[in-house]
C-alpha positions, 0 to 999 in steps of 0.5 A, a space after each residue: 143350794 138356796 132352796 135347800 139352805 132355806 129348808 134347813 134355815 141356814 144362810 146360803 153363804 154358810 151352806 156354800 162354805 160348808 159344802 166347799 170344805 174338802 173334809 165334807 166330801 170325804 166324811 160324806 163319802 165314808 158315811 155313804 160307803 158304810 150305809 151301803 156296806 161297801 169298802 173302798 177300791 184298793 190296789 189289791 182289787 186291780 188284779 180282779 178287775 183286770 181279770 174280769 175285764 179281760 174275760 169280758 173282752 174275749 166276747 168281742 162285744 166291746 167296751 160296755 160289756 167290759 165295764 159292766 163285767 168289772 162293775 158286777 165283779 166289784 159289786 159282788 165283792 162289796 167294793 165301791 168303784 174307784 172314783 175320779 
């Protein structure tokens, strides 16, 4: 943080306070989604995700295959994966 703050000519303390703002995280999240042309994950995406997961599970190859299938399904639909 100190390195970046120094490059921007900003006091490290102020930079840290800005980064800790809850609004900052949300604003940057929405900007990133717009730039990547993605939309947020919605409740309506659950059914599609579960279907992709179930189909991948039938292969018997395990969890990685299931996660990859759901990720691919969401990417094709232009949906950002759900966050923590």
